[in-house]
C-alpha positions as CSV (number, residue, x, y, z in Angstrom):
1,X,2.5,-9.8,17.0
2,X,3.5,-11.7,13.9
3,X,0.0,-12.9,13.2
4,X,-1.2,-9.3,13.4
5,X,1.4,-8.2,10.9
6,X,0.4,-10.9,8.5
7,X,-3.3,-10.1,8.9
8,X,-2.5,-6.4,8.3
9,X,-0.5,-7.3,5.2
10,X,-3.2,-9.5,3.8
11,X,-5.8,-6.8,4.4
12,X,-3.7,-4.1,2.8
13,X,-3.0,-6.3,-0.3
14,X,-6.6,-7.2,-0.6
15,X,-7.6,-3.6,-0.6
16,X,-4.9,-2.7,-3.1
17,X,-6.1,-5.4,-5.4
18,X,-9.8,-4.4,-5.0
19,X,-8.9,-0.8,-5.8
20,X,-6.9,-1.9,-8.9
21,X,-10.0,-3.7,-10.2
22,X,-12.2,-0.7,-9.5
23,X,-9.7,1.6,-11.2
24,X,-9.4,-0.6,-14.3
25,X,-13.2,-0.7,-14.7
26,X,-13.5,3.1,-14.2
27,X,-13.6,5.5,-17.1
28,X,-10.4,6.3,-18.8
29,X,-11.0,10.0,-19.2
30,X,-7.5,10.8,-17.9
31,X,-4.4,9.1,-19.2
32,X,-2.5,6.8,-16.8
33,X,0.4,8.4,-15.0
34,X,3.9,7.9,-16.5
35,X,5.6,5.0,-15.0
36,X,9.1,5.5,-13.7
37,X,11.7,2.8,-13.6
38,X,12.6,3.6,-10.0
39,X,10.4,2.2,-7.4
40,X,10.0,4.5,-4.4
41,X,11.8,3.5,-1.3
42,X,9.6,4.4,1.6
43,X,10.4,3.5,5.2
44,X,8.3,0.8,6.9
45,X,6.6,3.5,8.9
46,X,5.7,5.4,5.7
47,X,4.4,2.2,4.1
48,X,2.3,1.5,7.2
49,X,0.8,5.0,7.1
50,X,0.1,4.7,3.4
51,X,-1.6,1.3,4.0
52,X,-3.7,2.8,6.7
53,X,-4.7,5.7,4.5
54,X,-5.8,3.2,1.8
55,X,-7.8,1.2,4.4
56,X,-9.6,4.4,5.5
57,X,-10.3,5.6,2.0
58,X,-10.3,2.6,-0.4
59,X,-12.0,4.6,-3.1
60,X,-8.8,6.9,-3.2
61,X,-6.3,4.0,-3.2
62,X,-5.2,4.6,-6.8
63,X,-4.7,8.3,-6.1
64,X,-2.8,7.7,-2.9
65,X,-0.5,5.1,-4.5
66,X,0.2,7.4,-7.5
67,X,1.0,10.3,-5.1
68,X,3.7,8.2,-3.6
69,X,4.9,6.8,-6.9
70,X,3.5,3.3,-6.5
71,X,1.3,1.1,-8.6
72,X,-0.7,-1.6,-6.8
73,X,1.9,-4.2,-7.8
74,X,4.9,-2.2,-6.7
75,X,3.2,-1.3,-3.4
76,X,2.4,-5.0,-2.8
77,X,6.1,-5.9,-3.5
78,X,7.3,-3.2,-1.1
79,X,5.1,-4.6,1.6
80,X,6.2,-8.1,0.9
81,X,9.9,-7.0,1.0
82,X,9.2,-5.2,4.3
83,X,7.7,-8.3,5.9
84,X,10.7,-10.4,5.1
85,X,12.6,-8.4,7.8
86,X,11.2,-9.0,11.3
87,X,12.3,-5.5,12.6
88,X,10.9,-3.7,9.5
89,X,7.7,-5.8,9.8
90,X,7.2,-4.7,13.4
91,X,7.8,-1.0,12.5
92,X,5.3,-1.3,9.6
93,X,2.6,-2.9,11.8
94,X,3.1,-0.3,14.5
95,X,2.8,2.6,12.1
96,X,-0.2,1.0,10.4
97,X,-1.9,0.6,13.8
98,X,-1.1,4.2,14.9
99,X,-2.4,5.6,11.6
100,X,-5.5,3.5,11.6
101,X,-6.6,4.7,15.1
């Protein structure tokens, strides 16, 4: 189970990074969203669902992250923080798997 969680985390982080590169190279016709000092505090289940949405639609990753108040970096940190807690990590992985199906 732990290996699955780690693989899921790595995949999600890779997708978030790839989407960041695509976003940076895209046209800057719209201004970037205002950044807030507060980082959203989603539950492990919500993070798992968001990760699955990003996996299903990597071309919408920046939009999905912005809707939830994240940047690729803050999302990555939230996932890292979640994986430090075994219970939260299991909850994240279960939600990710359910939302990916």
